[in-house]
Phi, psi and omega in degrees: 000131178273113181263003180295139177241150181239143180301338181272356180286146174293160182219128178262128177278161180305334183272005179094348177294140181248127176267146186291338179203187184253021181267121182224148177243125176277161176298139185239315187205149173258003184297345178271357179277168179300137185304318184274317186257344185063014176294150180300142178250175177299323180298318181291323178297319178297316180299318176300318180298323176295314176303317182296315179291334179286351174114355177297125180271344182220126172236145181235136175240141178295148178294150180291134182279143175248118181268000000 
């Protein structure tokens, strides 16, 4: 059995969802959120779109904090 994995291989999550590849982006910063509410802004939406076009099959954003 060949256990070697490639970043372009599909990946199945425990819930059965299949990702098109093994490229994922973790949450990095909330500084693109609204200053007062930290809600996502248009800048953050554009950044997420760029990551998706670049090939990442999974992106994660930190939950919005409630102060």
